[in-house]
ZARO-173994 format. One line per 2 residues: for each residue x, y, z of C-alpha. Coordinates in Angstrom, 3 decimals, always signed. Each point is the difference from the previous one (the first is absolute). Layout:
<sites>
X,Y,Z; ...
</sites>
This chain:
<sites>
+121.822,+57.275,+110.987; +0.268,+2.935,+2.415
-0.860,+3.442,-1.381; +2.573,+2.543,+1.195
-2.060,+2.985,-1.085; -1.455,+2.163,+2.765
-3.732,-0.489,+0.475; -1.874,+3.285,-0.276
-3.593,+0.749,+0.916; -1.907,+3.075,-1.145
-2.353,+1.712,+2.459; -2.591,+2.062,-1.849
-0.896,-1.019,-3.551; -1.138,+3.349,-1.377
+1.303,+2.206,-2.785; +3.764,-0.244,+0.562
+0.165,-3.635,+1.184; +0.225,-1.575,-3.496
+3.165,+1.988,-0.725; +1.580,-1.458,+3.132
-1.163,-3.493,-0.890; +1.497,+0.266,-3.484
+3.262,+1.312,+1.441; +0.177,-2.862,+2.524
-0.672,-2.546,-2.734; +2.595,+1.469,-2.352
+2.810,-0.317,+2.528; +2.170,-3.070,+0.463
+0.284,+0.875,+3.710; -3.674,+0.006,+0.987
-3.304,-1.801,-0.458; -3.559,+1.041,+0.751
-1.464,-2.439,+2.523; -3.070,+1.778,+1.404
-2.261,+3.035,-0.026; -2.323,+1.456,+2.605
-3.028,+2.277,-0.406; -3.290,+0.466,+1.820
-1.761,+0.533,-3.346; -0.765,-3.567,-1.093
-0.735,+0.789,-3.642; +3.163,+2.027,-0.431
+2.071,-2.666,+1.758; -1.436,-2.799,-2.158
+0.794,+1.913,-3.169; +3.568,+0.628,+1.144
+0.746,-3.562,+1.114; -1.476,-1.406,-3.217
+2.194,+2.290,-2.094; +3.220,-0.588,+1.916
-0.441,-3.554,+1.249; +0.592,+0.513,+3.707
-1.823,-0.911,+3.218; -2.629,+2.436,+1.253
-0.738,+1.144,+3.560; -2.750,+2.240,+1.364
+1.689,+0.325,+3.405; +3.455,+1.507,+0.539
+0.853,-2.069,+3.077; -0.758,-3.229,-1.863
+2.221,+1.068,-2.874; +2.821,+0.934,+2.382
-0.178,-3.507,+1.480; +0.841,-1.488,-3.402
+3.671,-1.148,+0.141; +0.339,+0.478,-3.759
-0.370,+3.755,+0.509; +3.406,+1.539,+0.695
-0.605,+3.534,-1.252; -3.234,+1.993,+0.221
-0.545,+2.492,-2.802; -2.498,+2.604,+1.251
-2.066,+1.786,-2.657; -3.030,+0.957,+2.078
-1.445,+3.537,+0.132; +2.595,+2.331,+1.494
-1.579,+0.486,+3.418; -0.088,-3.775,+0.543
+3.727,-0.548,-0.538; +1.063,+0.397,+3.617
-2.157,-2.730,+1.534; +0.961,-2.488,-2.728
+3.712,+0.812,+0.298; +0.020,-0.417,+3.765
-1.977,-3.262,-0.085; +2.281,-1.423,-2.690
+3.203,+0.992,+1.793; -1.216,-1.449,+3.291
-0.744,-3.240,-1.852; +3.656,-0.123,-1.055
-0.602,+0.918,-3.631; +2.097,+2.431,-2.004
-2.024,+2.860,-1.481; -0.257,+1.926,-3.226
-2.431,+2.916,+0.349; -1.380,+2.362,-2.614
+0.546,+3.739,+0.323; -0.706,+1.911,+2.130
+0.957,-2.595,+2.617; -2.172,+1.785,+2.571
-2.002,+3.159,+0.487; +2.026,+1.254,+2.962
+3.600,+0.062,+1.159; -1.092,-1.587,+3.284
-1.408,-2.978,-1.892; +3.198,-0.337,-2.017
+2.087,+0.059,+3.162; -2.203,-2.696,+1.549
+0.375,-2.170,-3.111; +3.777,+0.364,+0.186
+0.073,-0.886,+3.707; -2.164,-3.096,-0.444
+2.003,-1.226,-3.004; +3.301,+0.498,+1.846
-1.271,-1.917,+3.019; -1.276,-2.801,-2.272
+3.217,-0.154,-2.005; -1.727,+0.482,-3.350
+0.628,+2.379,-2.875; -2.366,+2.617,-1.428
+0.373,+1.542,-3.450; -2.158,+2.740,-1.514
-1.249,+0.005,-3.591; +1.511,+3.206,-1.368
+1.092,-1.546,-3.249; +1.020,+3.210,-1.763
+3.229,-0.059,+2.029; +1.151,-3.106,-1.867
+0.042,+1.625,-3.468; +3.422,+0.220,-1.635
-0.332,+3.731,-0.593; -0.790,+0.677,+3.650
+3.004,-2.021,+1.104; +2.207,+1.917,-2.451
-1.204,+3.336,+1.393; +0.567,-1.154,+3.572
+3.529,-1.128,-0.807; +0.765,+3.284,-1.774
-1.216,+1.937,+3.058; +2.181,-2.109,+2.292
+2.981,+0.568,-2.297; -0.548,+3.755,+0.062
-0.511,+0.292,-3.762; -2.800,+2.554,+0.345
+2.082,+2.228,+2.250; -2.297,+2.037,+2.207
-3.544,-1.185,-0.657; -2.327,+2.917,-0.557
-3.390,-1.608,-0.739; -1.670,-3.413,+0.210
-3.518,-0.128,-1.424; -2.769,-2.435,-0.903
-2.923,+0.678,-2.341; -2.708,-2.672,-0.130
-2.916,+0.897,-2.289; -2.097,-3.144,-0.096
-3.648,-0.789,-0.587; -2.522,-2.053,+1.957
-3.717,-0.270,-0.713; -2.796,+0.539,+2.497
-0.580,-3.754,-0.178; +3.479,-0.594,+1.420
-0.971,+1.839,+3.193; -3.362,-1.745,+0.281
+1.154,-3.634,-0.329; +0.616,-0.324,+3.763
-1.222,+2.248,+2.846; +3.519,+0.530,+1.390
+1.095,+1.707,-3.243; -1.932,+3.112,+1.040
+1.454,+0.182,+3.521; +3.206,+1.931,+0.614
+0.554,-1.631,+3.388; -0.285,-3.388,-1.701
+2.855,+0.918,-2.320; -1.758,+1.431,-3.032
+0.729,+3.293,-1.742; +2.736,+0.658,-2.501
+2.618,+1.063,+2.570; +0.163,-3.303,+1.872
-1.465,-2.333,-2.623; +1.966,+0.840,-3.146
+2.554,+2.740,+0.717; +1.477,-1.918,+2.942
+2.159,-1.887,-2.509; +1.621,+3.231,-1.129
+0.293,+1.585,+3.423; +1.880,-3.133,+0.972
+2.113,+0.172,-3.137; +1.026,+3.594,+0.688
+0.887,-0.685,+3.635; +1.854,-3.175,-1.064
+2.132,+2.143,-2.304; +0.223,+3.236,+1.982
-0.361,-0.918,+3.639; -2.538,+1.394,+2.481
-2.219,+3.044,-0.442; +0.391,+3.042,+2.249
-3.125,+2.017,-0.901; -3.032,-0.372,-2.241
-2.899,+2.228,-1.018; -2.858,-1.788,-1.771
-3.317,+0.806,-1.615; -2.604,-2.680,-0.697
-3.054,+0.316,-2.233; -2.614,-2.111,-1.744
-0.174,+1.003,-3.656; -2.109,-2.580,-1.861
-1.418,-2.548,+2.454; -3.071,+1.690,+1.529
-1.469,-1.765,+2.992; +3.289,-1.711,+0.882
+1.015,+1.519,+3.371; +3.757,+0.057,-0.547
+2.669,+1.577,-2.161; +0.574,-1.046,-3.588
+2.747,+2.613,-0.405; +2.893,+0.995,+2.278
+2.670,+2.656,-0.461; +2.872,+0.622,+2.399
+3.148,+2.044,+0.474; +2.745,-1.979,+1.715
+3.263,+0.815,+1.765; +2.309,-2.953,+0.583
+2.338,-0.273,+2.965; +2.963,+0.148,-2.385
-1.070,+3.494,-1.088; -1.512,-0.876,-3.373
-3.486,+1.107,-0.951; -2.720,-1.830,-1.867
-3.471,-0.084,-1.432; -2.487,-2.857,+0.160
-3.125,-0.042,-2.152; -2.222,-3.056,+0.057
-3.442,-0.466,-1.504; -2.487,-2.578,-1.224
-2.024,+2.695,-1.793; +1.838,+0.388,-3.307
-1.386,-2.107,-2.843; +1.396,-2.107,-1.590
+2.907,-0.122,+2.448; +3.692,+0.407,-0.750
+3.063,-1.669,+1.474; +1.481,+1.364,+3.196
+3.020,+2.270,-0.378; +2.769,+0.000,+2.638
+2.724,+2.645,-0.294; +3.290,+0.499,+1.844
+1.794,+3.267,-0.770; +3.470,+0.760,+1.362
+2.680,+2.574,-0.688; +1.889,-2.548,-2.108
-2.698,-2.207,-1.485; -3.641,-0.819,-0.700
-1.854,-3.323,-0.061; -3.638,-0.373,-1.051
-2.001,-3.211,-0.009; -3.376,-0.273,-1.726
-1.803,-3.135,+1.077; +2.761,-2.583,+0.231
+1.982,+1.558,-2.870; +3.071,+2.187,+0.357
-0.894,+3.099,-1.992; +2.943,+2.295,+0.870
+3.403,-0.921,+1.385; +2.514,+2.827,-0.349
+3.053,+0.931,+2.072; +2.766,+2.533,-0.433
+2.467,-2.867,+0.306; -1.026,-2.934,-2.166
+0.845,-3.609,+0.837; +0.163,-3.088,-2.234
-3.082,-1.564,+1.624; -2.209,+3.014,-0.801
-0.894,-1.171,-3.509; -1.413,-3.256,+1.389
-1.892,+1.751,+2.807; -1.733,+2.245,-2.538
-1.564,-3.141,-1.495; -1.487,-1.263,+3.257
-3.715,-0.762,+0.001; -2.674,+0.083,-2.652
-2.886,+2.323,-0.733; -2.027,-3.072,-0.995
-0.126,-1.306,+3.588; -3.267,+1.042,+1.690
+0.477,+1.541,+3.447; -3.561,+0.677,+1.187
-0.596,+3.459,-1.489; -3.174,-0.809,-1.933
-1.655,-2.475,+2.374; +0.552,-2.063,+3.161
+0.557,-3.204,-1.987; +2.181,+1.594,-2.675
+3.334,-1.286,+1.240; +2.228,-3.039,-0.132
+1.125,-2.280,+2.812; +3.761,-0.136,-0.552
+0.799,+2.777,+2.490; -2.106,-1.887,+2.571
+1.989,-3.124,-0.812; +3.250,+1.835,+0.784
-1.295,+0.946,+3.467; -1.258,-3.529,+0.690
+3.276,-1.562,-1.096; +2.018,+2.401,+2.146
-2.020,-1.065,+3.053; +0.462,-3.660,-0.908
+3.758,+0.472,-0.287; +0.081,+1.969,+3.258
-1.714,-2.902,+1.775; +2.320,-2.567,-1.572
+3.138,+2.069,+0.677; -0.922,+1.178,+3.491
+0.162,+3.712,-0.872; -2.463,+2.867,+0.055
-2.075,+0.649,-3.146; +0.762,+3.148,-1.975
-3.374,+1.646,+0.694; -0.617,-0.116,+3.740
-2.447,+1.665,+2.362; +2.848,+2.097,+1.364
+1.046,+1.449,-3.339; -3.620,+0.557,-1.110
-0.989,+1.791,+3.226; +1.230,+3.431,-1.213
-2.318,-0.200,-3.029; -3.041,-0.617,+2.198
+0.984,+2.872,+2.271; +0.310,+2.231,-3.071
-3.467,-1.027,-1.227; -1.540,+0.643,+3.417
+1.696,+3.405,+0.144; -1.580,+0.821,-3.365
-3.461,-0.791,+1.367; +0.670,+2.138,+3.049
+1.289,+2.875,-2.122; -3.051,-0.077,-2.266
-2.275,-0.037,+3.061; +1.777,+2.989,+1.575
+0.697,+1.796,-3.278; +3.512,+0.567,+1.321
+3.490,-1.507,-0.213; +0.734,-2.970,+2.252
+3.438,-0.865,+1.356; +1.072,-3.591,+0.509
+0.140,-2.074,+2.130; -3.725,-0.075,+0.781
-0.539,+0.436,+3.731; -3.701,-0.876,+0.208
-1.352,-2.560,-2.456; -3.608,+0.425,+1.094
+0.184,+3.685,-0.917; +0.564,-1.031,-3.624
-3.650,-0.937,-0.403
</sites>
């Protein structure tokens, strides 16, 4: 009997890969057929746990006809090469955030995928939460009126051991540091809701991880192109870690999400659906505040299933390189601002000057 589920292969079997594997296995649209890693012991452990074929060479895995989608969970600085190789091999791609460490790399990925006729989706699973979608719809409907502020406060905790597990976790250019590693989810969420950023002024410090040559805490003032202002605070220094708080404040309403739960949903003009929206989410669902493995896989499953449906239906996935690009530009502008100790206007004109 033919299996109509899309065959997915995971590239990189480190910390986050098991969450992807569980999400793939839980879906009726996908199946895990292979995994690739250059670390033999880690690969053997992964394939034994999830019952898939193992490869130590990417090109050999890409030659496997059972692989239709490549799910890339490698260290951040290695995403680009794996994405381009997979697209050129005719495979659709799902890539962890950040999709690349430069806008130039993202643009190259997009060009290669377009030429190859394949789809690329980015794992920014927070967008799929019901509360986020409710906020986005309310913004589009004008329920907030003029939006005054859009903020994110992420006060998480990571141990020194977390940074020492792999060498790349102490390298900013490799995609480590709280700004690009953890807070990227919430930069993306804010730009998904509010649109592009006009200006940012950031400060980056290391509060509790001595010897780690990157920021564990970032603070930034933000001006959006639509005229709203905002604050972003992100840290992995605050034990024991508390859920992220995202706030949208307008002249006619306020919405606040804590973790995946809708904490506040109030508008001057109430609607019948508001009572249901106030019940969205649960404080019992772990969202990564207290540790890198303290989260579920259901948001990942939503992203994977959207890509599967996009492939089957011949449409673009919901989370594309194009609509994630503004979040990466924002993150890079924050690095540049912290380096210069001055505000930075977007768009960025010289990426190399960021570092």
